[in-house]
C-alpha positions as semicolon CSV with decimal commas, in nm:
position;residue;x (nm);y (nm);z (nm)
1;M;1,877;-2,959;20,176
2;K;1,729;-2,783;19,887
3;D;2,014;-2,528;19,881
4;D;2,265;-2,818;19,887
5;I;2,104;-2,962;19,577
6;S;2,074;-2,643;19,390
7;M;2,445;-2,538;19,453
8;S;2,578;-2,896;19,401
9;L;2,823;-2,932;19,098
10;N;2,744;-3,296;19,047
11;P;2,525;-3,319;18,729
12;L;2,340;-3,620;18,872
13;V;2,248;-3,436;19,196
14;K;2,114;-3,145;18,995
15;F;1,922;-3,377;18,747
16;L;1,782;-3,612;19,018
17;K;1,718;-3,342;19,264
18;K;1,841;-3,545;19,548
19;P;2,185;-3,599;19,726
20;Q;2,431;-3,866;19,635
21;K;2,369;-4,068;19,946
22;E;2,007;-4,121;19,831
23;F;2,089;-4,256;19,470
24;T;1,928;-4,572;19,368
25;K;1,975;-4,806;19,073
26;A;1,645;-4,658;18,918
27;D;1,779;-4,316;18,942
28;I;2,105;-4,407;18,761
29;I;1,913;-4,580;18,482
30;R;1,681;-4,288;18,449
31;Y;1,958;-4,044;18,421
32;M;2,141;-4,243;18,156
33;E;1,822;-4,310;17,944
34;D;1,711;-3,941;17,976
35;N;2,067;-3,800;17,883
36;E;2,172;-4,066;17,636
37;V;2,463;-4,192;17,836
38;S;2,599;-4,527;17,697
39;M;2,923;-4,571;17,904
40;V;2,980;-4,683;18,262
41;N;3,310;-4,718;18,443
42;F;3,365;-4,911;18,764
43;R;3,654;-4,776;18,974
44;Y;3,795;-4,949;19,280
45;V;4,102;-4,931;19,489
46;A;4,368;-5,195;19,476
47;G;4,646;-5,290;19,718
48;D;4,874;-5,009;19,586
49;G;4,627;-4,747;19,693
50;K;4,541;-4,636;19,339
51;L;4,213;-4,662;19,148
52;K;4,159;-4,915;18,886
53;S;3,906;-4,904;18,606
54;L;3,673;-5,124;18,424
55;N;3,492;-4,988;18,125
56;F;3,153;-5,083;17,986
57;V;2,961;-4,981;17,668
58;V;2,579;-5,011;17,736
59;N;2,405;-5,165;17,427
60;S;2,052;-5,222;17,588
61;R;1,862;-5,155;17,900
62;D;1,886;-5,522;17,988
63;Y;2,279;-5,509;17,991
64;L;2,266;-5,183;18,202
65;E;2,038;-5,360;18,448
66;Q;2,281;-5,645;18,449
67;I;2,577;-5,431;18,516
68;L;2,419;-5,249;18,802
69;S;2,258;-5,547;18,948
70;C;2,527;-5,810;18,937
71;G;2,859;-5,601;18,918
72;E;3,144;-5,807;18,745
73;R;3,424;-6,032;18,804
74;V;3,791;-5,928;18,847
75;D;4,125;-6,096;18,912
76;G;4,192;-6,044;19,291
77;S;4,527;-6,187;19,263
78;N;4,646;-5,892;19,047
79;I;4,453;-5,640;19,249
80;F;4,568;-5,762;19,595
81;P;4,879;-5,971;19,520
82;A;5,002;-5,976;19,874
83;T;4,677;-6,136;20,016
84;I;4,495;-6,315;19,723
85;H;4,653;-6,597;19,546
86;A;4,583;-6,704;19,178
87;G;4,433;-7,029;19,257
88;S;4,128;-6,876;19,414
89;S;4,149;-6,514;19,289
90;D;3,802;-6,436;19,142
91;L;3,627;-6,146;19,321
92;Y;3,318;-5,950;19,242
93;V;3,310;-5,568;19,221
94;I;2,973;-5,420;19,307
95;P;2,897;-5,049;19,231
96;R;2,783;-4,827;19,512
97;F;2,527;-4,598;19,372
98;S;2,577;-4,328;19,622
99;T;2,928;-4,269;19,471
100;A;2,806;-4,207;19,107
101;F;2,952;-3,918;18,914
102;I;3,004;-3,801;18,570
103;D;3,361;-3,882;18,468
104;P;3,529;-3,549;18,387
105;F;3,795;-3,701;18,155
106;C;3,593;-3,914;17,923
107;E;3,526;-3,779;17,587
108;R;3,189;-3,934;17,571
109;P;2,943;-3,892;17,872
110;T;3,021;-4,180;18,119
111;V;2,884;-4,260;18,463
112;S;3,156;-4,383;18,711
113;F;3,106;-4,559;19,033
114;L;3,330;-4,669;19,324
115;C;3,283;-5,040;19,394
116;S;3,308;-5,262;19,689
117;Y;3,475;-5,613;19,679
118;F;3,283;-5,937;19,743
119;D;3,423;-6,301;19,772
120;K;3,289;-6,616;19,587
121;D;3,008;-6,657;19,852
122;G;2,878;-6,306;19,789
123;K;3,005;-6,170;20,126
124;P;3,223;-5,861;20,177
125;L;3,576;-5,927;20,126
126;E;3,722;-5,891;20,487
127;T;4,072;-5,771;20,357
128;S;3,930;-5,504;20,139
129;P;4,045;-5,165;20,290
130;E;3,705;-5,004;20,224
131;Y;3,529;-5,291;20,414
132;V;3,781;-5,258;20,704
133;L;3,694;-4,899;20,736
134;R;3,335;-4,974;20,744
135;Q;3,374;-5,228;21,017
136;A;3,598;-4,994;21,219
137;H;3,328;-4,725;21,202
138;E;3,046;-4,967;21,296
139;S;3,255;-5,094;21,599
140;F;3,318;-4,732;21,693
141;T;2,945;-4,657;21,692
142;R;2,860;-4,980;21,900
143;V;3,093;-4,891;22,173
144;T;3,039;-4,514;22,192
145;N;2,677;-4,458;22,039
146;M;2,838;-4,177;21,831
147;K;2,968;-4,136;21,486
148;F;3,323;-4,052;21,366
149;Q;3,394;-3,801;21,103
150;A;3,707;-3,693;20,917
151;M;3,859;-3,492;20,626
152;G;4,204;-3,462;20,485
153;E;4,448;-3,207;20,388
154;L;4,593;-3,315;20,061
155;E;4,947;-3,187;19,984
156;Y;5,136;-3,240;19,665
157;Y;5,405;-3,091;19,445
158;V;5,330;-2,983;19,077
159;I;5,634;-2,997;18,853
160;G;5,645;-2,800;18,537
161;D;5,861;-2,623;18,302
162;R;6,071;-2,332;18,478
163;E;5,942;-1,979;18,436
164;D;6,166;-1,696;18,549
165;L;5,904;-1,420;18,548
166;F;5,766;-1,328;18,882
167;P;5,972;-1,570;19,075
168;T;5,894;-1,672;19,451
169;P;6,162;-1,697;19,701
170;D;6,261;-2,052;19,779
171;Q;6,027;-2,211;20,043
172;R;5,828;-1,906;20,052
173;G;5,527;-2,022;19,863
174;Y;5,258;-2,032;20,140
175;H;4,920;-1,886;20,000
176;E;5,115;-1,715;19,716
177;A;4,891;-1,602;19,423
178;S;4,921;-1,609;19,047
179;P;5,156;-1,472;18,889
180;F;5,405;-1,565;19,161
181;A;5,234;-1,907;19,211
182;K;5,249;-2,062;18,856
183;F;4,997;-2,346;18,897
184;E;4,702;-2,175;19,069
185;Q;4,472;-2,231;18,756
186;F;4,575;-2,598;18,747
187;R;4,476;-2,633;19,125
188;T;4,136;-2,443;19,091
189;E;4,045;-2,658;18,791
190;C;4,114;-2,981;18,998
191;M;3,909;-2,833;19,274
192;Y;3,614;-2,786;19,028
193;Y;3,652;-3,142;18,888
194;I;3,663;-3,292;19,250
195;A;3,358;-3,089;19,340
196;Q;3,173;-3,221;19,014
197;T;3,227;-3,570;19,144
198;G;3,079;-3,487;19,478
199;G;3,385;-3,416;19,677
200;L;3,321;-3,160;19,962
201;I;3,603;-2,903;19,924
202;K;3,693;-2,642;20,187
203;Y;3,955;-2,460;19,999
204;G;4,288;-2,486;19,815
205;H;4,601;-2,278;19,822
206;S;4,955;-2,286;19,746
207;E;5,185;-2,431;20,029
208;V;5,529;-2,342;20,163
209;G;5,739;-2,571;19,944
210;N;5,867;-2,423;19,612
211;F;6,204;-2,460;19,426
212;T;6,363;-2,479;19,100
213;L;6,590;-2,762;18,983
214;G;6,741;-2,749;18,646
215;D;6,478;-2,645;18,389
216;K;6,185;-2,747;18,635
217;I;5,993;-2,561;18,883
218;Y;5,850;-2,759;19,186
219;E;5,549;-2,585;19,348
220;Q;5,360;-2,738;19,646
221;N;4,990;-2,701;19,669
222;E;4,706;-2,810;19,913
223;I;4,346;-2,891;19,876
224;E;4,155;-2,935;20,200
225;F;3,821;-3,091;20,242
226;L;3,515;-3,032;20,458
227;V;3,454;-3,276;20,752
228;T;3,202;-3,560;20,657
229;D;3,140;-3,924;20,759
230;V;3,468;-4,112;20,766
231;E;3,378;-4,346;20,478
232;D;3,287;-4,044;20,246
233;A;3,621;-3,876;20,360
234;A;3,817;-4,180;20,224
235;D;3,627;-4,193;19,902
236;Q;3,668;-3,837;19,837
237;L;4,049;-3,838;19,887
238;V;4,088;-4,135;19,669
239;I;3,890;-3,968;19,374
240;A;4,068;-3,637;19,435
241;K;4,424;-3,798;19,389
242;W;4,298;-3,955;19,068
243;I;4,176;-3,625;18,936
244;I;4,488;-3,427;19,025
245;R;4,706;-3,691;18,844
246;S;4,476;-3,718;18,554
247;L;4,434;-3,345;18,493
248;A;4,810;-3,295;18,542
249;Y;4,862;-3,554;18,240
250;E;4,632;-3,343;18,035
251;Y;4,824;-3,026;18,112
252;G;5,165;-3,198;18,051
253;L;5,257;-3,163;18,413
254;D;5,377;-3,392;18,680
255;V;5,247;-3,432;19,022
256;T;5,375;-3,606;19,339
257;F;5,224;-3,682;19,673
258;A;5,541;-3,843;19,800
259;P;5,637;-3,737;20,151
260;K;5,986;-3,608;20,067
261;I;6,122;-3,551;19,731
262;T;6,453;-3,373;19,822
263;A;6,665;-3,284;20,128
264;G;6,613;-2,933;20,285
265;K;6,277;-2,864;20,131
266;A;5,923;-2,878;20,260
267;G;5,774;-3,234;20,270
268;S;5,409;-3,322;20,195
269;G;5,182;-3,455;20,447
270;L;4,824;-3,568;20,460
271;H;4,699;-3,423;20,783
272;I;4,358;-3,583;20,894
273;H;4,106;-3,379;21,103
274;T;3,872;-3,578;21,303
275;R;3,548;-3,508;21,476
276;I;3,303;-3,713;21,698
277;V;2,921;-3,630;21,655
278;D;2,597;-3,759;21,768
279;K;2,332;-3,923;21,548
280;H;2,208;-3,571;21,460
281;G;2,559;-3,446;21,361
282;V;2,619;-3,244;21,676
283;N;2,983;-3,200;21,760
284;K;3,027;-3,381;22,095
285;M;3,404;-3,286;22,155
286;V;3,335;-2,929;22,285
287;D;3,167;-2,789;22,599
288;K;3,163;-2,393;22,632
289;G;3,446;-2,352;22,376
290;K;3,675;-2,611;22,537
291;L;3,766;-2,979;22,458
292;N;3,594;-3,214;22,682
293;S;3,641;-3,561;22,806
294;I;3,512;-3,714;22,472
295;A;3,780;-3,524;22,276
296;K;4,044;-3,606;22,531
297;S;3,960;-3,978;22,542
298;A;3,995;-3,984;22,156
299;I;4,328;-3,818;22,183
300;A;4,440;-4,063;22,445
301;G;4,366;-4,336;22,187
302;Y;4,574;-4,159;21,939
303;M;4,847;-4,117;22,175
304;T;4,853;-4,478;22,256
305;C;4,839;-4,607;21,893
306;A;5,049;-4,341;21,743
307;S;5,356;-4,538;21,678
308;S;5,146;-4,832;21,508
309;L;4,927;-4,580;21,314
310;T;5,229;-4,497;21,091
311;A;5,194;-4,857;20,958
312;F;4,891;-4,738;20,767
313;G;4,986;-4,368;20,715
314;N;5,362;-4,370;20,652
315;T;5,415;-4,674;20,445
316;N;5,739;-4,641;20,261
317;P;6,096;-4,551;20,350
318;T;6,059;-4,185;20,216
319;S;5,806;-4,123;20,488
320;Y;6,085;-4,116;20,739
321;F;6,286;-3,849;20,551
322;R;6,003;-3,618;20,638
323;L;5,953;-3,726;20,994
324;V;6,260;-3,591;21,137
325;P;6,325;-3,385;21,445
326;H;6,312;-2,998;21,456
327;Q;6,078;-2,974;21,142
328;E;5,714;-2,896;21,128
329;A;5,638;-3,267;21,082
330;P;5,607;-3,434;21,411
331;T;5,826;-3,695;21,576
332;T;5,713;-3,683;21,943
333;V;5,390;-3,840;22,065
334;C;5,222;-3,536;22,211
335;W;4,954;-3,301;22,147
336;G;4,860;-2,926;22,197
337;D;4,662;-2,629;22,095
338;R;4,765;-2,463;21,758
339;N;5,106;-2,608;21,782
340;R;5,231;-2,735;21,451
341;S;5,529;-2,950;21,582
342;V;5,306;-3,178;21,779
343;L;5,149;-3,502;21,658
344;V;4,791;-3,420;21,741
345;R;4,688;-3,043;21,701
346;V;4,393;-2,859;21,820
347;P;4,345;-2,582;21,557
348;L;4,150;-2,275;21,595
349;G;3,785;-2,370;21,618
350;W;3,567;-2,066;21,606
351;T;3,478;-2,108;21,976
352;T;3,499;-1,733;22,042
353;K;3,167;-1,559;22,101
354;N;3,279;-1,251;21,911
355;D;3,112;-1,212;21,589
356;M;3,406;-1,123;21,374
357;V;3,213;-1,077;21,049
358;A;2,982;-0,805;21,208
359;A;3,299;-0,647;21,348
360;V;3,427;-0,567;20,989
361;N;3,100;-0,539;20,825
362;P;2,893;-0,264;20,988
363;L;2,581;-0,350;20,793
364;E;2,559;-0,709;20,939
365;R;2,399;-0,774;21,270
366;P;2,583;-0,999;21,526
367;L;2,433;-1,348;21,493
368;N;2,555;-1,492;21,823
369;K;2,563;-1,823;21,653
370;D;2,757;-2,118;21,795
371;H;3,022;-2,228;21,546
372;S;3,192;-2,475;21,771
373;V;3,067;-2,749;21,554
374;K;3,370;-2,664;21,334
375;Q;3,616;-2,773;21,595
376;T;3,824;-3,057;21,493
377;V;4,136;-3,253;21,635
378;E;4,422;-3,296;21,361
379;F;4,653;-3,593;21,344
380;R;4,965;-3,469;21,158
381;C;5,211;-3,742;21,085
382;P;5,043;-3,929;20,793
383;D;5,167;-3,862;20,429
384;G;5,063;-3,938;20,055
385;S;5,201;-4,286;20,089
386;A;4,899;-4,386;20,309
387;D;4,635;-4,643;20,227
388;L;4,363;-4,388;20,293
389;Y;4,093;-4,653;20,399
390;L;4,330;-4,833;20,632
391;L;4,471;-4,507;20,768
392;L;4,117;-4,381;20,864
393;A;4,022;-4,718;20,983
394;G;4,316;-4,715;21,220
395;L;4,227;-4,362;21,341
396;V;3,875;-4,486;21,417
397;V;4,003;-4,786;21,597
398;A;4,250;-4,563;21,807
399;A;3,961;-4,326;21,899
400;R;3,755;-4,611;22,014
401;H;4,039;-4,756;22,208
402;G;4,057;-4,423;22,394
403;F;3,710;-4,479;22,523
404;E;3,773;-4,832;22,628
405;M;4,127;-4,811;22,788
406;E;4,186;-4,732;23,164
407;G;4,334;-4,390;23,233
408;A;4,266;-4,214;22,911
409;L;4,220;-3,872;23,058
410;K;4,541;-3,904;23,266
411;L;4,732;-3,993;22,951
412;A;4,586;-3,709;22,775
413;E;4,709;-3,468;23,050
414;K;5,049;-3,626;23,065
415;T;5,106;-3,587;22,689
416;Y;4,967;-3,230;22,645
417;V;5,228;-2,954;22,575
418;D;5,136;-2,600;22,527
419;V;5,458;-2,459;22,367
420;N;5,704;-2,596;22,116
421;I;5,823;-2,931;22,247
422;H;6,166;-2,871;22,083
423;Q;6,239;-2,555;22,281
424;E;6,535;-2,575;22,515
425;E;6,329;-2,557;22,833
426;N;6,128;-2,862;22,733
427;K;6,418;-3,096;22,691
428;G;6,325;-3,293;23,023
429;K;5,966;-3,339;22,897
430;L;6,071;-3,428;22,558
431;K;6,271;-3,728;22,703
432;S;5,968;-3,861;22,895
433;L;5,743;-3,874;22,581
434;E;5,740;-4,157;22,322
435;Q;5,889;-4,097;21,986
436;L;5,750;-4,201;21,646
437;P;5,903;-4,484;21,458
438;A;6,208;-4,373;21,244
439;S;6,166;-4,640;20,970
440;C;5,920;-4,874;20,828
441;W;6,097;-5,158;21,015
442;E;6,024;-4,977;21,352
443;S;5,678;-4,909;21,236
444;A;5,597;-5,273;21,168
445;E;5,737;-5,353;21,508
446;A;5,494;-5,097;21,676
447;L;5,206;-5,259;21,479
448;A;5,304;-5,603;21,594
449;A;5,291;-5,470;21,959
450;H;4,956;-5,311;21,916
451;R;4,792;-5,553;21,690
452;A;4,535;-5,681;21,950
453;I;4,388;-5,330;21,949
454;F;4,335;-5,329;21,570
455;E;4,212;-5,693;21,559
456;K;3,952;-5,631;21,827
457;Y;3,582;-5,677;21,708
458;G;3,727;-5,839;21,380
459;V;3,807;-5,496;21,228
460;F;4,148;-5,590;21,100
461;S;4,206;-5,957;21,035
462;P;4,525;-6,119;21,173
463;E;4,611;-6,211;20,821
464;M;4,598;-5,847;20,710
465;I;4,804;-5,745;21,008
466;D;5,063;-6,002;20,919
467;D;5,084;-5,893;20,555
468;I;5,129;-5,529;20,651
469;I;5,407;-5,603;20,886
470;K;5,570;-5,822;20,640
471;G;5,546;-5,548;20,378
472;L;5,691;-5,291;20,593
473;K;5,986;-5,506;20,694
474;S;6,061;-5,602;20,332
475;F;6,204;-5,247;20,284
476;N;6,486;-5,346;20,520
477;D;6,517;-4,990;20,631
478;K;6,594;-5,019;21,010
479;N;6,903;-4,788;20,965
480;I;6,781;-4,569;20,679
481;R;6,864;-4,248;20,827
482;K;7,231;-4,334;20,895
483;E;7,262;-4,493;20,564
484;I;7,156;-4,178;20,374
485;E;7,396;-3,966;20,582
486;K;7,679;-4,178;20,460
487;N;7,545;-4,213;20,090
488;P;7,330;-3,903;20,004
489;D;7,266;-4,057;19,655
490;K;7,063;-4,331;19,817
491;M;6,807;-4,105;19,925
492;L;6,756;-3,987;19,554
493;E;6,746;-4,350;19,444
494;I;6,466;-4,420;19,708
495;V;6,281;-4,108;19,634
496;N;6,263;-4,202;19,256
497;T;6,129;-4,543;19,362
498;F;5,852;-4,393;19,543
499;F;5,797;-4,069;19,356
500;H;5,432;-4,172;19,254
501;C;5,336;-4,359;19,571
502;G;4,992;-4,388;19,705
């Protein structure tokens, strides 16, 4: 714990000498007084998935106490226009002290918080995505006596002025370095800012996608996080997207998390790695280097709910320009080891007993340490259009359902593939497996069919499910793939509409 604090990049952690999870109101006040900080920002996620902001100038200790003790009022009908009406729209936004960070973009020192929503009676807003995720995790723990952890792989394109020196071949940008990768410095600065806010970053790199169009270069990047409690994973991804966009604005660059921005080029996903642990943080998904019944039960839940999970993770028509057959993005509901064409992938998990570091560093002794705690299970169809809290809540519910359903292990066995599902010899198996939706309309239909799973234990309210179904069907995209085949310009029109989604 001491090392975690000393190496943290969050200035509040270093000053208070405690992890963010332990921050109190008194801690925040002490930090602000001792460091002469006189501004506060409340930030909260709206129905469009983006962070909103409320700014305060602190003119006295009493006023700071009031801000931190009472929160503030906001107009819920503008924040959640689909679910809250103007006649009764007042909501409270209440800061969560464990999310406090120094705003990296404010000219004057400013403490920012993520906030939770409460209704007129001082109760958590049931339709707030952040609260839905909390409810999902609590119900998972009640059923399984375990905790759910997650992390995201955040893919995005950076768009800037064309540079002809040191070109990279089209769609060959994977892990390319400067000077062939043009935006490495931008990416690493984003990573530093994210870490300053408390984000737990694993690494960053350039991705496959890169191309030039006119006087612009499009370069795909990825920032991947470390596995943490599922609520924290959602918070970190939300802040990260805001930082990447804000820093791009300062650099004079454009950034998009859109699933697909042009035909024939790599799309951007938001792969979610999941892990199930006990109360001590011990990975319960692996026995002797192999996935066990706990992991396979969760996977069976993902397989069962796969089509309806797209309602939270693939939320506009451009999602289904990416989820097409014979690409790296999945379309078939199946899972496998290290296979990037499946919906759920089991990546390499350091389950070997060989000490590879000692093998290449003769001065190091073999540690014989168990690294299987790193093993995760990766859900690969979501993209940057996702509502991050609802997507993760959906995955938690699906995993919980895997423990409650009959025949979970048989379903896991039936949907396992050990080779590329699209190879010729697997045509028979392919026909026996369910396919993911091909449009928002189909996604809505799948959610309607599975709604009882998500509504169980009051995690998703019926009103929220109704609104999500209504929103997805409003795109009227049931035949979207055929329509863009006949009219390619329609794809460009839709891409432009959702270029800055999520």
